[in-house]
MARBA-828361 format. One line per 4 residues: their letters; for each residue y, x, z of C-alpha. Coordinates in nm, 2 decimals, padded with zeros to 4 digits. Layout:
<recs>
a	Y,X,Z  ...
</recs>
This chain:
<recs>
mdni	-03.50,-00.28,-03.57  -03.75,-00.42,-03.28  -03.53,-00.51,-02.99  -03.20,-00.40,-03.08
titi	-02.87,-00.53,-03.04  -02.59,-00.43,-03.24  -02.25,-00.52,-03.07  -01.88,-00.42,-03.23
kprs	-01.59,-00.46,-02.96  -01.21,-00.39,-02.97  -01.15,-00.09,-02.74  -00.87,-00.27,-02.55
ytpq	-00.81,-00.63,-02.54  -00.48,-00.58,-02.57  -00.32,-00.75,-02.93  -00.48,-00.50,-03.19
pckm	-00.31,-00.44,-03.52  -00.64,-00.39,-03.66  -00.89,-00.72,-03.75  -01.25,-00.75,-03.79
cish	-01.34,-01.02,-04.05  -01.63,-01.13,-04.14  -01.51,-01.34,-04.47  -01.17,-01.33,-04.63
tscv	-01.07,-01.62,-04.44  -01.20,-01.58,-04.07  -01.16,-01.24,-03.86  -01.35,-01.23,-03.53
telk	-01.25,-01.02,-03.22  -01.59,-00.93,-03.14  -01.90,-00.92,-03.36  -02.28,-00.89,-03.20
imsg	-02.57,-00.85,-03.42  -02.95,-00.93,-03.31  -03.27,-00.77,-03.43  -03.36,-00.96,-03.73
qkkq	-03.02,-01.07,-03.85  -02.83,-00.90,-04.12  -02.41,-00.95,-04.12  -02.13,-00.86,-04.32
fhfd	-01.80,-00.74,-04.23  -01.51,-00.54,-04.29  -01.18,-00.42,-04.11  -00.84,-00.50,-04.25
cstp	-00.69,-00.15,-04.17  -00.77,00.23,-04.26  -00.87,00.37,-03.93  -01.06,00.12,-03.73
ekyf	-01.20,00.39,-03.55  -00.90,00.37,-03.33  -00.95,00.02,-03.22  -01.34,-00.04,-03.23
vmei	-01.64,00.08,-03.08  -02.02,-00.01,-03.13  -02.27,-00.04,-02.90  -02.66,00.00,-02.95
qrni	-02.87,-00.14,-02.68  -03.21,-00.06,-02.75  -03.50,-00.22,-02.47  -03.83,-00.07,-02.46
dcit	-04.12,-00.23,-02.21  -04.36,00.02,-02.10  -04.52,-00.26,-01.83  -04.62,-00.51,-02.07
gscp	-04.64,-00.33,-02.40  -04.72,00.01,-02.52  -04.45,00.28,-02.47  -04.32,00.47,-02.78
fgdv	-04.36,00.78,-02.62  -04.19,01.08,-02.85  -03.87,01.16,-03.01  -03.60,00.92,-02.98
hlsp	-03.39,00.85,-03.26  -03.07,00.72,-03.34  -03.17,00.41,-03.51  -03.04,00.21,-03.74
sglp	-02.91,00.46,-03.97  -02.58,00.40,-04.24  -02.37,00.25,-03.91  -01.96,00.24,-03.96
rlnk	-01.77,00.54,-03.84  -01.69,00.38,-03.50  -01.71,00.55,-03.17  -02.11,00.48,-03.11
tfiw	-02.26,00.46,-02.74  -02.66,00.45,-02.76  -02.84,00.29,-02.47  -03.23,00.30,-02.43
nvka	-03.32,00.07,-02.15  -03.69,00.17,-02.05  -03.86,-00.01,-01.80  -04.14,00.09,-01.62
skkv	-04.37,00.02,-01.32  -04.26,00.16,-00.99  -04.57,00.38,-00.97  -04.53,00.53,-01.31
glql	-04.30,00.81,-01.33  -04.11,00.89,-01.68  -04.02,01.19,-01.81  -03.65,01.30,-02.04
kfst	-03.72,01.62,-02.18  -03.43,01.76,-02.38  -03.40,02.02,-02.67  -03.21,02.29,-02.61
pwlr	-02.92,02.37,-02.58  -03.01,02.17,-02.27  -02.76,01.97,-02.05  -02.49,02.02,-01.81
qigp	-02.39,01.82,-01.51  -02.03,01.68,-01.48  -01.85,01.48,-01.26  -01.87,01.12,-01.35
tepc	-01.50,01.07,-01.50  -01.49,01.46,-01.64  -01.54,01.46,-02.05  -01.72,01.69,-02.24
pdlv	-01.54,01.93,-02.48  -01.70,01.77,-02.76  -01.72,01.40,-02.64  -02.08,01.39,-02.66
tyni	-02.21,01.26,-02.32  -02.53,01.16,-02.17  -02.60,00.94,-01.85  -02.91,00.89,-01.68
snci	-02.97,00.63,-01.43  -03.26,00.39,-01.31  -03.30,00.07,-01.08  -03.44,00.08,-00.73
dttt	-03.55,-00.30,-00.68  -03.20,-00.43,-00.77  -02.96,-00.16,-00.75  -02.84,00.07,-01.00
vnig	-02.88,00.47,-00.93  -02.67,00.70,-01.15  -02.86,01.01,-01.16  -02.59,01.20,-01.34
tfcr	-02.37,01.26,-01.62  -02.45,01.57,-01.85  -02.28,01.74,-02.17  -02.50,01.96,-02.37
ngsv	-02.51,02.32,-02.34  -02.63,02.37,-01.96  -03.00,02.46,-01.79  -03.10,02.09,-01.71
srvk	-03.40,02.12,-01.94  -03.60,01.81,-01.80  -03.53,01.43,-01.60  -03.83,01.30,-01.42
vqgg	-03.76,00.98,-01.26  -03.92,00.71,-01.08  -04.00,00.38,-01.23  -03.75,00.25,-01.53
vvms	-03.48,00.44,-01.68  -03.16,00.38,-01.83  -03.06,00.65,-02.09  -02.74,00.63,-02.27
lqip	-02.56,00.92,-02.53  -02.18,00.82,-02.63  -02.10,01.00,-02.97  -01.73,01.00,-03.12
wdas	-01.66,00.89,-03.46  -01.69,01.18,-03.64  -01.94,01.39,-03.44  -02.27,01.51,-03.73
ltts	-02.49,01.46,-03.46  -02.85,01.32,-03.65  -03.06,01.31,-03.35  -03.08,01.18,-02.96
gfni	-03.16,01.56,-02.85  -03.45,01.41,-02.64  -03.82,01.27,-02.58  -03.94,01.04,-02.32
anrs	-04.30,01.10,-02.21  -04.51,00.95,-01.94  -04.62,01.13,-01.60  -04.78,01.02,-01.31
sikr	-04.59,00.95,-01.02  -04.35,01.15,-00.87  -04.29,00.97,-00.51  -03.94,01.02,-00.49
lcii	-03.65,00.91,-00.69  -03.58,01.18,-00.92  -03.66,01.51,-01.03  -03.43,01.74,-01.22
estf	-03.50,02.06,-01.36  -03.28,02.37,-01.43  -03.40,02.67,-01.65  -03.24,02.95,-01.66
kgas	-03.30,03.23,-01.94  -03.02,03.50,-01.83  -02.73,03.54,-01.62  -02.54,03.18,-01.55
satl	-02.48,02.93,-01.35  -02.54,02.57,-01.28  -02.32,02.28,-01.08  -02.52,01.99,-01.01
mspn	-02.49,01.68,-00.77  -02.67,01.42,-00.59  -02.74,01.08,-00.77  -02.42,00.87,-00.71
yplg	-02.23,01.13,-00.65  -01.91,01.10,-00.52  -02.04,00.78,-00.38  -02.34,00.79,-00.14
fped	-02.71,00.93,-00.22  -02.95,00.57,-00.13  -03.06,00.55,00.21  -03.42,00.71,00.32
elmt	-03.45,00.87,-00.03  -03.57,01.18,-00.16  -03.52,01.40,-00.45  -03.56,01.75,-00.58
wqfv	-03.42,02.02,-00.80  -03.66,02.23,-00.98  -03.53,02.61,-01.07  -03.70,02.80,-01.32
vpsn	-03.56,03.18,-01.30  -03.67,03.51,-01.49  -03.82,03.77,-01.27  -03.56,03.99,-01.33
lras	-03.33,03.82,-01.22  -03.17,03.70,-00.85  -03.03,03.34,-00.76  -02.81,03.21,-00.49
vffh	-02.73,02.86,-00.36  -02.36,02.77,-00.25  -02.32,02.38,-00.10  -01.93,02.33,-00.20
nysl	-01.90,01.98,-00.10  -02.13,01.78,00.10  -02.07,01.45,00.35  -02.33,01.31,00.62
snce	-02.45,00.97,00.67  -02.46,00.81,00.99  -02.84,00.80,01.06  -03.08,00.61,01.29
rkee	-03.34,00.76,01.22  -03.49,01.06,01.06  -03.21,01.36,01.03  -03.04,01.46,00.67
rvey	-03.17,01.81,00.53  -03.25,01.99,00.23  -03.60,02.19,00.22  -03.69,02.49,00.00
ylpg	-04.00,02.62,-00.12  -03.88,03.00,-00.16  -04.11,03.23,-00.35  -04.26,03.52,-00.10
sisn	-04.18,03.30,00.19  -04.48,03.27,00.46  -04.24,02.91,00.62  -04.26,02.69,00.30
pevf	-04.11,02.46,00.34  -03.78,02.64,00.46  -03.57,02.37,00.63  -03.17,02.39,00.64
klsd	-02.90,02.20,00.74  -02.65,02.11,00.48  -02.40,02.27,00.73  -02.60,02.62,00.72
tqpa	-02.54,02.91,00.47  -02.81,02.85,00.22  -03.03,03.10,00.11  -02.91,03.39,-00.19
niag	-03.05,03.67,-00.33  -03.36,03.47,-00.48  -03.63,03.64,-00.68  -03.83,03.41,-00.91
dfhl	-03.87,02.99,-00.91  -03.79,02.78,-00.65  -03.76,02.39,-00.56  -03.47,02.24,-00.32
slqg	-03.52,01.87,-00.19  -03.26,01.66,-00.03  -03.37,01.41,00.21  -03.19,01.11,00.34
cdqd	-03.22,00.90,00.67  -03.27,00.55,00.78  -02.85,00.49,00.84  -02.70,00.26,01.08
aqnp	-02.63,-00.12,00.94  -02.30,-00.13,01.10  -02.18,00.21,00.98  -02.39,00.36,00.70
gilr	-02.16,00.65,00.60  -02.22,00.86,00.28  -02.45,01.14,00.19  -02.36,01.30,-00.08
llfq	-02.40,01.67,-00.21  -02.24,01.91,-00.47  -02.39,02.26,-00.51  -02.40,02.55,-00.73
vivq	-02.67,02.82,-00.83  -02.56,03.15,-00.96  -02.82,03.36,-01.14  -02.74,03.70,-01.20
hpqn	-02.88,04.08,-01.21  -02.92,04.28,-00.90  -02.63,04.43,-00.78  -02.53,04.79,-00.74
eenv	-02.42,04.76,-00.36  -02.71,04.54,-00.24  -02.90,04.84,-00.06  -02.57,04.98,00.08
tyfv	-02.46,04.88,00.45  -02.18,04.90,00.61  -02.09,04.86,01.00  -01.76,04.66,01.12
dlsk	-01.70,04.75,01.49  -01.50,04.46,01.61  -01.65,04.51,01.96  -01.31,04.59,02.16
ernl	-01.08,04.36,01.99  -00.97,04.03,02.11  -00.87,03.72,01.93  -00.93,03.85,01.60
tmti	-01.11,03.72,01.27  -01.18,03.88,00.96  -01.28,03.73,00.61  -01.39,03.88,00.29
lpnl	-01.34,03.69,-00.05  -01.32,03.71,-00.35  -01.01,03.78,-00.53  -01.02,03.46,-00.74
mpse	-01.31,03.19,-00.68  -01.52,03.11,-01.02  -01.42,02.83,-01.19  -01.63,02.54,-01.19
grla	-01.86,02.46,-01.47  -01.69,02.74,-01.72  -01.86,02.84,-01.98  -01.84,03.21,-02.02
fepv	-02.02,03.32,-01.71  -01.92,03.61,-01.51  -02.10,03.78,-01.22  -02.01,03.69,-00.86
clic	-01.96,03.91,-00.54  -02.16,03.80,-00.25  -02.13,03.92,00.10  -02.41,03.90,00.30
kdpr	-02.53,03.93,00.66  -02.86,04.00,00.58  -03.08,03.96,00.26  -03.12,03.62,00.23
tcdh	-02.81,03.51,00.39  -02.51,03.56,00.14  -02.14,03.37,00.04  -01.88,03.42,-00.16
nltl	-01.68,03.46,00.19  -01.80,03.60,00.50  -01.58,03.58,00.84  -01.65,03.80,01.11
tsgt	-01.47,03.73,01.45  -01.43,04.01,01.74  -01.62,04.08,02.03  -01.91,04.24,01.83
vhri	-02.05,04.47,01.58  -02.11,04.34,01.22  -02.38,04.45,00.96  -02.28,04.37,00.62
sflc	-02.39,04.45,00.29  -02.28,04.32,-00.08  -02.42,04.22,-00.38  -02.11,04.29,-00.65
ndlq	-02.10,04.50,-00.92  -01.76,04.57,-00.86  -01.65,04.58,-00.50  -01.22,04.56,-00.64
rlki	-01.28,04.17,-00.68  -01.31,04.13,-00.32  -01.03,04.15,-00.04  -00.98,04.14,00.31
taek	-00.79,03.92,00.54  -00.76,03.89,00.88  -00.55,03.73,01.15  -00.48,03.86,01.56
tiac	-00.33,03.63,01.79  -00.15,03.80,02.09  00.01,03.56,02.34  00.20,03.60,02.67
wdir	00.27,03.26,02.89  00.36,03.46,03.18  00.62,03.76,03.19  00.49,03.91,03.48
fchr	00.15,03.99,03.33  00.26,04.12,03.00  00.63,04.25,03.07  00.66,04.58,02.91
ksya	00.29,04.60,02.83  00.30,04.73,02.47  00.08,04.63,02.19  -00.03,04.80,01.91
ltvp	-00.02,04.64,01.57  -00.22,04.83,01.39  -00.55,04.79,01.15  -00.86,04.85,01.32
tsia	-01.04,05.16,01.17  -01.38,05.04,01.08  -01.19,04.72,00.85  -00.96,05.00,00.68
qlpi	-01.20,05.22,00.61  -01.40,04.93,00.43  -01.46,04.99,00.06  -01.27,04.66,-00.01
rldk	-00.90,04.65,-00.05  -00.70,04.48,00.26  -00.50,04.21,00.11  -00.30,04.09,00.44
fvwk	-00.30,04.13,00.83  -00.15,03.85,01.01  -00.03,03.91,01.41  00.04,03.62,01.52
llap	00.25,03.70,01.85  00.29,03.33,02.07  00.52,03.31,02.41  00.74,03.03,02.54
eein	01.11,03.03,02.50  01.25,03.21,02.79  01.00,03.54,02.68  01.14,03.73,02.35
veiv	00.92,03.96,02.14  01.05,04.36,02.10  00.92,04.53,01.76  00.93,04.92,01.77
spsl	00.83,05.20,01.55  00.92,05.50,01.70  00.85,05.78,01.46  00.82,05.60,01.12
klqq	01.09,05.38,01.16  01.15,05.07,00.91  01.34,05.00,00.59  01.43,04.68,00.45
hvse	01.35,04.59,00.12  01.63,04.49,-00.08  01.70,04.50,-00.41  01.93,04.82,-00.43
lkcn	01.64,04.98,-00.24  01.30,04.86,-00.29  00.98,04.95,-00.08  00.79,05.23,-00.25
asys	00.49,05.24,00.05  00.13,05.14,00.04  00.21,04.86,00.28  00.49,04.65,00.40
ygiv	00.54,04.38,00.66  00.68,04.06,00.62  00.82,03.92,00.98  00.91,03.54,01.02
sttq	01.04,03.39,01.35  00.96,03.02,01.39  01.03,02.72,01.60  00.95,02.38,01.58
rkel	01.29,02.36,01.47  01.36,02.63,01.22  01.21,02.92,01.02  01.39,03.26,01.03
nlgv	01.27,03.48,00.78  01.36,03.82,00.87  01.27,04.00,00.57  00.99,04.28,00.42
fcpg	01.00,04.58,00.55  00.80,04.92,00.48  00.76,05.21,00.66  01.03,05.52,00.63
gaie	01.37,05.38,00.70  01.61,05.37,00.98  01.52,05.07,01.19  01.38,05.15,01.48
kiqm	01.37,04.82,01.71  01.36,04.47,01.64  01.42,04.19,01.90  01.37,03.86,01.82
rdni	01.31,03.51,02.00  01.04,03.24,01.94  00.67,03.28,01.81  00.68,03.56,01.57
titl	00.45,03.63,01.25  00.44,03.96,01.12  00.20,04.02,00.79  00.12,04.35,00.67
rtfg	00.04,04.34,00.29  -00.10,04.65,00.07  -00.07,04.78,-00.22  -00.30,05.05,-00.41
krfl	-00.55,05.27,-00.26  -00.29,05.47,-00.07  -00.32,05.28,00.23  -00.64,05.41,00.38
nesv	-00.49,05.73,00.43  -00.15,05.62,00.53  -00.31,05.37,00.79  -00.38,05.65,01.00
nqdl	-00.04,05.71,01.07  00.08,05.33,01.16  00.31,05.33,01.49  00.41,04.96,01.47
kmsf	00.44,04.84,01.85  00.54,04.52,02.01  00.60,04.41,02.39  00.75,04.08,02.54
vpfi	01.07,04.11,02.68  01.30,03.86,02.87  01.54,03.64,02.70  01.79,03.77,02.45
keec	02.08,03.54,02.33  02.07,03.63,01.96  01.81,03.53,01.73  01.72,03.89,01.64
iftv	01.90,04.26,01.71  01.82,04.51,01.47  01.85,04.88,01.64  01.94,05.12,01.36
tpdp	01.93,05.50,01.44  01.92,05.65,01.10  01.90,06.05,01.01  02.24,06.20,00.84
edkv	02.11,06.16,00.51  01.96,05.84,00.50  02.16,05.56,00.30  02.10,05.21,00.48
ylqt	02.08,04.87,00.32  02.11,04.58,00.56  02.08,04.19,00.52  02.10,03.90,00.66
pnwy	01.76,03.69,00.73  01.66,03.41,00.49  01.80,03.57,00.25  01.76,03.32,-00.07
dglp	01.79,03.04,00.15  02.07,03.14,00.37  02.11,03.22,00.76  02.02,02.90,00.95
phvt	02.33,02.71,01.09  02.45,02.84,01.46  02.21,03.14,01.44  02.34,03.50,01.58
vswn	02.20,03.83,01.44  02.33,04.15,01.55  02.31,04.49,01.41  02.35,04.78,01.70
itvp	02.39,05.09,01.44  02.37,05.47,01.59  02.58,05.71,01.42  02.42,06.04,01.43
rkqa	02.59,06.38,01.59  02.87,06.55,01.40  02.88,06.25,01.12  03.04,05.97,01.03
ahlt	02.94,05.62,00.91  03.07,05.44,00.61  03.05,05.09,00.64  03.07,04.86,00.31
fskd	03.00,04.48,00.28  02.84,04.42,-00.09  03.09,04.11,-00.14  03.46,04.03,-00.02
rmgi	03.38,03.73,00.14  03.14,03.51,00.32  03.12,03.23,00.05  03.10,02.92,00.27
acet	03.30,02.64,00.43  03.23,02.53,00.77  03.15,02.17,00.85  03.16,02.21,01.21
gray	03.20,02.57,01.43  03.31,02.91,01.31  03.12,03.18,01.10  03.23,03.50,01.22
vnik	03.15,03.87,01.16  03.24,04.12,01.42  03.27,04.51,01.41  03.30,04.70,01.72
eqkp	03.28,05.09,01.77  03.11,05.15,02.12  03.36,05.34,02.28  03.62,05.27,02.57
raee	03.90,05.06,02.44  03.77,04.97,02.12  03.95,04.79,01.89  03.70,04.46,01.78
ivrr	03.72,04.40,01.41  03.68,04.00,01.31  03.69,03.81,01.04  03.59,03.43,00.97
edep	03.43,03.25,00.70  03.81,03.16,00.58  03.90,03.53,00.59  03.80,03.85,00.35
lpep	03.54,04.07,00.46  03.65,04.42,00.61  03.73,04.70,00.32  03.50,04.99,00.35
ldmy	03.56,05.15,00.72  03.46,05.50,00.88  03.28,05.51,01.23  03.29,05.81,01.46
hhfw	03.10,05.64,01.70  02.82,05.41,01.75  02.88,05.05,01.66  02.78,04.71,01.65
vnis	02.80,04.45,01.33  02.72,04.07,01.44  02.71,03.77,01.21  02.70,03.42,01.34
nckp	02.68,03.16,01.12  02.84,02.80,01.13  02.71,02.47,00.96  02.85,02.50,00.61
vdkk	02.95,02.20,00.40  02.78,02.15,00.03  02.44,02.30,00.18  02.63,02.65,00.10
llsl	02.44,02.96,00.14  02.54,03.23,00.43  02.38,03.52,00.29  02.51,03.90,00.36
qfrv	02.45,04.22,00.29  02.60,04.58,00.36  02.52,04.93,00.36  02.57,05.25,00.57
tfmq	02.62,05.61,00.48  02.71,05.89,00.64  02.94,06.23,00.59  03.03,06.47,00.79
rktd	03.32,06.44,01.00  03.65,06.56,00.89  03.81,06.62,01.23  03.51,06.86,01.30
lvvi	03.66,07.14,01.02  04.00,07.10,01.19  03.86,07.18,01.52  03.67,07.46,01.38
iaav	03.98,07.61,01.19  04.20,07.59,01.50  03.97,07.71,01.72  03.97,08.04,01.48
vgag	04.33,08.04,01.51  04.32,08.00,01.81  04.10,08.26,01.90  04.27,08.54,01.64
llia	04.60,08.47,01.82  04.46,08.53,02.18  04.31,08.88,02.04  04.65,08.96,01.94
igfi	04.83,08.90,02.24  04.58,09.06,02.42  04.64,09.36,02.16  05.00,09.38,02.20
icci	04.99,09.38,02.56  04.76,09.66,02.59  05.00,09.85,02.34  05.34,09.78,02.59
rkkk	05.16,09.86,02.89  05.05,10.22,02.76  05.42,10.29,02.62  05.57,10.22,02.94
kknq	05.35,10.44,03.13  05.38,10.71,02.88  05.78,10.71,02.90  05.77,10.66,03.33
npav	06.00,10.48,03.29  06.11,10.23,03.58  06.09,09.88,03.50  06.39,09.66,03.54
gvyn	06.34,09.51,03.87  06.45,09.13,03.77  06.25,08.83,03.72  06.32,08.47,03.62
anvg	06.28,08.27,03.92  06.19,07.96,03.73  05.84,08.12,03.60  05.69,08.04,03.96
vyna	05.63,08.13,04.37  05.33,08.29,04.49  05.19,08.09,04.72  05.10,08.36,05.06
nint	04.89,08.13,05.22  04.61,08.13,04.94  04.40,08.46,04.94  04.35,08.56,04.58
rmpg	04.16,08.85,04.62  03.78,08.80,04.60  03.60,08.85,04.94  03.48,09.21,04.96
kqaf	03.64,09.36,04.63  03.86,09.66,04.58  04.18,09.64,04.41  04.14,09.70,04.06
frkr	04.45,09.93,04.07  04.44,10.22,04.28  04.79,10.28,04.29  05.04,10.11,04.56
redn	05.28,09.85,04.38  05.55,10.06,04.44  05.37,10.29,04.20  05.29,10.06,03.91
nshv	05.46,09.78,03.63  05.28,09.48,03.86  05.59,09.35,03.93  05.76,09.35,03.66
yavi	05.84,08.99,03.51  05.76,08.97,03.15  06.01,08.70,03.09  06.40,08.75,03.15
deam	06.62,08.45,03.20  06.96,08.50,03.00  07.10,08.25,03.25  07.04,08.49,03.55
vygh	07.23,08.82,03.54  07.21,09.13,03.73  07.38,09.28,04.05  07.75,09.23,03.94
llke	07.71,08.83,03.91  07.48,08.86,04.24  07.77,09.02,04.39  08.03,08.76,04.28
skgs	07.84,08.46,04.38  07.76,08.68,04.75  07.37,08.61,04.67  07.40,08.23,04.70
vdpe	07.22,08.16,04.39  06.90,07.97,04.47  06.61,08.03,04.19  06.45,07.67,04.07
vdvy	06.11,07.78,04.18  05.95,07.44,04.10  05.96,07.40,03.77  05.83,07.61,03.45
rpfd	06.08,07.65,03.17  05.92,07.81,02.85  06.13,08.11,02.73  06.33,08.01,02.44
gpig	06.48,08.30,02.31  06.32,08.66,02.17  06.04,08.75,02.38  06.02,09.14,02.23
dvpp	05.73,09.34,02.28  05.51,09.16,02.53  05.45,08.78,02.54  05.58,08.58,02.84
tppp	05.28,08.58,03.15  05.30,08.44,03.53  05.33,08.67,03.79  05.05,08.83,03.96
lsfr	05.15,08.84,04.30  05.42,08.75,04.57  05.45,08.76,04.94  05.57,08.63,05.23
keak	05.97,08.72,05.32  05.83,08.80,05.69  05.65,09.07,05.57  05.75,09.40,05.71
vsda	05.79,09.74,05.49  05.54,09.89,05.74  05.29,09.59,05.71  05.34,09.57,05.37
qdlp	05.24,09.96,05.31  04.93,09.88,05.51  04.81,09.61,05.25  04.58,09.73,04.99
sltl	04.75,09.69,04.65  04.64,09.32,04.50  04.65,09.23,04.16  04.45,09.00,03.91
tdte	04.21,09.07,03.65  04.19,08.87,03.33  03.92,08.67,03.47  04.08,08.56,03.81
iytf	04.28,08.25,03.88  04.64,08.28,04.00  04.80,08.01,04.20  05.15,07.86,04.16
ahhk	05.31,07.64,04.45  05.63,07.43,04.46  05.89,07.66,04.70  06.05,07.50,05.06
peds	06.41,07.51,05.01  06.47,07.72,05.30  06.25,08.00,05.15  06.44,07.98,04.82
qsng	06.59,08.36,04.92  06.21,08.51,05.05  06.06,08.61,04.76  06.12,08.96,04.83
dtns	05.95,09.28,04.67  05.67,09.48,04.88  05.94,09.77,04.84  06.20,09.56,05.05
ksng	06.36,09.76,05.35  06.47,09.48,05.55  06.45,09.08,05.59  06.72,09.05,05.37
dmsm	06.71,08.87,05.07  06.61,08.99,04.74  06.97,09.10,04.58  06.89,09.44,04.76
slle	06.62,09.52,04.58  06.83,09.40,04.26  07.13,09.63,04.37  06.89,09.91,04.42
nkeq	06.82,09.88,04.10  07.11,09.83,03.95  07.23,10.18,04.11  06.90,10.34,03.97
egsm	07.02,10.25,03.63  07.36,10.37,03.68  07.25,10.73,03.79  07.00,10.69,03.47
e	07.33,10.66,03.25
</recs>
């Protein structure tokens, strides 16, 4: 027990329920036992390990005496079952290097506050002049096999009270000067990783010092170095850097800045050194470094090169990265995927920018463990230069065709307040993702409108719906996310486009153009957080031809109360004099509605009380119009009736011709008067009837007015009855065999017999137009037939016909 000091002290100096006593009457708080001393003590509790710790310190002087090189033992033995800390303080000349060699399973470096799983912890430090430098803290089971230090070293080992550890696990050897602060050797036997830190981490590396890490790598494995965290000091002279001695390199040492991408895919042993600088005395700063070395087998994809052509893109960046970053310091090693710009420049992440063609390769045994994220900015600051200019919101082909899943592609659409954004999907159209109708496509779009005051999340949309256009205010972020392997094929048909348009009053306008078989579900933006106060959203819904829309809200009321303003739901068909349906927040929402024309749905929010949310959903379905069926039936019935009437007329005319019976020359003056000033005969057209008017029945009127009496009535009235020629009165009595039809012809009263005989017989075909005109009062008795012998009134013709009737009798 030469030069050993044992100290037993409480874990904390607060009052303890357990005491350490050196006699039956005397108890002490702390007990120190020096070399050559023998003391007896006991604890007055059954669990002293909860309240006391033991520190065993051994001082070894290698400057004036001989050093006990070799295995270091845990002595003395038979110590109480307390948590113990063994400390070996070895003093040596600054020109001498000391080596601490560890037995397997070697050590793993951890952060200064990180605990070891088995609570067995090593700490190594040394002194530069009067300053103590912490080389590092280590646990068992790692790759650190040796640590070499310049001058003296302080080695500590913490062992829990219940550990079965019987040896220190290291030995001390004398070595020549290493001319640097320390050398840490890390030996890899197989695929694994090691996380290492600079001395004093996270505090600063000593000024103008040099240290080295040596890595022993089997020839069948490859090593890659990654700097995860570092900071630089303020240098007055020299420059902080790292230097590599790489196998096969013709330019050793290869110098890198800490900000550079570090070497990867290294075959064989290599060295890495960290060099400090002379720091500014007033503002020294901190030089520190935490890095990782990954050693694994060569991967399958290292010889395959891919070209990513972003030469025609603008304001685009894409990043390839792992789905999940490897956890630092984990015990179970899993090979990582690396992305390389060249054989020695690889990293977990790789960012590519637009304007050039990139050449990349992968060190990865499973490319499904990688993903791609991309972002593109489209901005318009002056509407004169970008109004109605269309921008395609599609994934570049060179990105979509990579054998890596595209996780998301973000478009940021930036414009001042007076310029708005219009998104159009003309062929695929968009479907809003709702719980009743979820998206099942291989990709979707998340659309968010943002300002400094609020954020309006429009929702998630996918292709294959009825929303053709969305107009929005403010800056817009559209995030495309993919699901599964189908996106590679479906991405070819993307048709989403955007353009900048003038200012709109609403925060958002949806244009919905569904197909007849569609069932459309729509809901207000910010579905989970509620529509923001004083925000208005509109839907312009097209009703397909020959269809009727059935509009249904998912709940009966808005479910809010307003603190300021009013919340409204407005529904209005797009037709002249359409009635507008308006509901306030204190009124029930409309019952299901049938809409026969294109219509608007407008929802406006107030400022609700009690932070209540306004979230509305409605459904639009389509059915064939019922009125169309009525029109079809009416048209069929009407057509059948016309055919029957035409058939009856033909039969009657044939019958009259067969009987050769002169028609009764009585007509209803109420039917109409022929306007002799209008020529009803088409130019150059021959009369349809070849017989003269007195030889055919064209002058026979089909309507007989019972109010009108034949000759004897005319004689009694002396022909003073004036027919009412300016009013048409439908026939109310029996019509007989012939339906009522308008008279085909009538002539001027001034027409003489000779003139009438010289006129060709005029008649109207079924397709010609006849004209009615109001008769002048003075011409009320001038509706004579072409058989009249003089300018007498119509009674002459009537009397002649009466005489003919008498002779026939």
